[in-house]
N, C-alpha and C positions, 0 to 999 in steps of 0.2 A: 258679642254676647250670643247672638243667634247661632254663630258658627260654633261656639263652645257647647251650646245646648244640643246642636245637631250631632256633634262628636260624642257627647255623653249618651245620647239616645242610641247611636250606632253601636257604641261599646256595650250597652246593656242588651241590645238585640243579639249580639254575638256571644257575649259572655254568659248570659243566663242559660240559654240552651246547653252550652258546653258544660256548665256546672251541673246541670240536671243530668247530663249524660255521664258525668264522671263521679257520680255519687259513690261513696265508699260503702261496700257491702260485704257480707260473709256468705259464701256459697259452699254447700256440702254436696259432693258428688264423686263420680269415679273418673279417673284420668284415663283417656283413650288416645291412641296414637294418631288417628285421623278419622274424618267423617265416613270415609269409604268402608273402613274396617268395622266401624260402629254399625253401619247400615246393612252389613252382610246377614244379619239375623234379626228377628224380632226381639229387641232387648228388653221388652217387658216380660219376656218369658225365658230368654237365654242369657245367662250372665256372661259378661265380658271378663276376660282376665285368665283364661286357661293358659296352659303352657304353650299351646299353639299360637294363641293371640299374642303372648309376650314375645315369642320368637319372631313372629311376623312383624311386630312393632319395631324391631331393630332395623329392618330394611326400610320401613316407612319413615322413621325418624332420620335415618341416614340419607334418604332421598329428599329431605327437607320438608316433609309434610308437617303441617301445623299440629301441635299437640293441643288437645281439647279437654275440657271438663264437662261431663254429662250430668246435668241436674234434672232429677226426676220430679215431675209435677203431675201427680195422679198417674194416668196411664201414658203420659207423654214425657218426652225428654227435651230439654233445651241445651244446646251445645255452645260453649264459650271458648274462644281461643285463649290459651294461657300465654301471658307475656310477663317476664320478670320485671319488677319495679324495685322496691326495697329488698325483696326476697332474693337471696343469692343462691343460685343453683349449685348443687354439689359437683356438677360436671358441666359439660358443654351443652347439655340439653335436658329434657324432662324424662328421659328414658327410665331413670331409677324409680319414678313414681307411677309409671303406666300400669294400669290394672288395679292400683290401690284406691281405696276410698279416702278422700281427703277433705279438709275444710280449708278454703282459701279466703283471705281477706284482702280487699283492694278496690280500686276504682273500676267501674264498669263503663265501657264505652260502646256505642252502637255504630257500626260501620256498614257499608253496603254489602260486604262479604259476611256479615254476621256480628254477633256480640263478642267483645274482647274484655277480659279482666286482667288488669295490670296488678300482679300479685305482690303485696307487701309482706304477707305472712302465710305460711302453709303448715298445716298440722295433719299428720297421717292418722286416720281414724281406724282403718282396718287393712290388713294385707290383701293382696290379690288372691283370686281363686286358686291359682297355681301354687302360691305360697301356702295357702290353707291346706291344700291337698298334700303338699310335701311335708308339712308339719305332722300330718296324721301318720306318716310312716316312720318318723324319727324315733329311734329307740327300738324299732321292731326288727325282727330277723326274717328275711325273705330269701329263699333259696332259688337257685337258677341252675338248670341242667341243659347244656348245649353240647354240640360236637365241634371239635376243632377241624381245620381244613383237611386233616388226614383221616377223619372219621372216628376218632377216639372220643368217648364221652367224657365231658368235664363238668365237675360240680363246684359251685361257688362255696359250698360248705367245706370242701376239702382245703380251702385256703384259710380256714379259721385259725387264729393265732397270728395273723398278719393284718395290717391295715390294707384294705383293697380299694383301689380307685377303679370302679367299673364304668366304662365308657360305652354308650350305645352309639353306633355309627353305621354308615353304609357307603359303598363305593360311589354311588351316585350323588352323595351329599357333599356339596362344595364347602360349607362351613366345617364339616367333619375333617376334610383335608387340611384346612387352615389350622386346626387345633392340634393335629398330630405331633408336630415338633415340640409343643409344650408338654404333652403327655409323655413323649419320649424323654424329655429333659427330667421330668419327675421320676421316671423309672431309673434313669442313670444316677440321679443324685440320692435317691432314697432306698434303692433295692437292698443295700447292705444293712439298712436299719429295719428291715422287716416290712417294707411297703411293696405291694405288688399291683401294677397297673394291668388291667385286662380289657381287651377290646371285644365287645359283644356286637357282632355285625348282624344287621337285619337281612343281609344277603342269604339266599338259599343255597343248598348243596350244589345245585347246578351252576352257581356263579363262582365256583372255586377258583377258576382261572382269573376272573376279575379281581377277586380278593387278593390272590397272590401278587398280581401286578400292582395293586394299590399299595400293598405292604412294601413292595420293592421300591416304588416311586417315592413313598413318604418316609422310608427308612424306619419303619416300625420296629421297636426293639422289645416288645412285650407280647404275651400270648394273645392269639386271636381265636375267638369262638364264633361259630356261625349259627344262623337260624333263629335269632332273637325275634320276638314279635311285639306288636303294639301292646298286646296284653301283658307281656313281661314288663314293658316300660311303665305301664299304669300301675302294676303291682309294686313297683319301686318308687311310686310317687311322681313319675314323669308323665307328660302327655304323650301324644303320638308323634310329635315333631322331633326331628333329629337336628343336632346331636343332643344328648343328655348324659349326665354323669352322676354317679352316686358314690359317696365316700362311706366305706363300711369299716367299723372298728374291729379290733382283734377278737372281740366276743361275738362277732357276726352280726351285730345290730347296725342299722343305718344311722349314720351321724349327720349326713348332709345330702341334699338333693340339689343339683344344678341343672336348670333348663337352659339350653343354648351353649354357646362356645365357652369353654373354661378360661378363666384368667389365671395364668401361671402363678403370679405373685400371690393372688388370693388363695389359690389351691395349696401353695406351699405353706402359707400361714395356718391353714386348716390342719394339714398333716403335721406341722411342727407342734401345734397345740395338742394334738392327739398323742404324739410321741412323748411329749413332756408329761402328760397326764398318766400315760401307761408306765413311764419310768418312775413316777412318784408312787403309783400304786404298787409297783413291783418292789420298791425299796421298803415299803411298809409291811410286806408279807413275810412270814417266816420262811427261812431258806430250807425248805424240805426237798424231798426227791423230785416232786412234781415240778417245782419251780426251777430246779437245776436242769431238768430235761427241757423245759420251755425256754430257758435262757440259751441253751445250745441251739435251738431252732431259730430264735430271733437274732442271735449274734452272727450266725452263719449267713453267708450270702444266699438268700432264698432263691431256689430254682424250681420251676415247675417240671413236671415229667417230660420226657422226650416227646411224647405224643402231643403235649400242649405247648411245645416250644415255638418260637417265632418261625413261621415258614420262610424258606429261602429259595 
């Protein structure tokens, strides 16, 4: 009997604190890639979730850094490590939620390394700052004037009538090099349908030799323009981090903003949707002289001027 009582007391001593630590709660806060990135600025004044933050978070997550939720309490924040329980991640990690404001429900545990919440349910309350900024330019028309490697002036507005995939890159950008084959594939597959990929390099005129070498090494098959700036990227709803891509409709308005490396399958879906919408609109229009002229441009294999052709 005494032995049974002793076992019972021992069980209560262990189980009760564990139950207290594992209370199921609902927390609302912002998902961040790691404590280090979060601590880089005073987050009571500087909002996390810019395009630069989201781009950097890709490497943080890839390196195995724990993903956290930052809970604001007055002027202070408490960080909890996110671990899936009943909630099923849409991918291998929490990358899709970083920068977003979310509400998570689950059991909270306290460990020496800090608090942990084992997530049973997750609800997105607000998009990231980068997503909000990108949404502000959707539907707007933004022009861009740069020079190609041969010194000829090129205008984005001159490509109106085509779907344009405008990619910002640089010779020193490693992720930019990685996505070039995907962009080249888009150019190959969709050029005859009136889609034009354009590479806007942030390299300056003095870097012409580097740009030509980059084009040769990565087998770029679309026009390259030079001299793009951070200011240009911001005007298109992107941050200052490379790479960044903007998809522009035939009317010249921005349809989508992509921070970071493009996903070829995702980009193809976007282009396919836009082509289908354009075809549906064209079919509903009266076949007048202007439409006949436009159909000639779209059906032909679009080529840019010799000055804007791919350097070789």
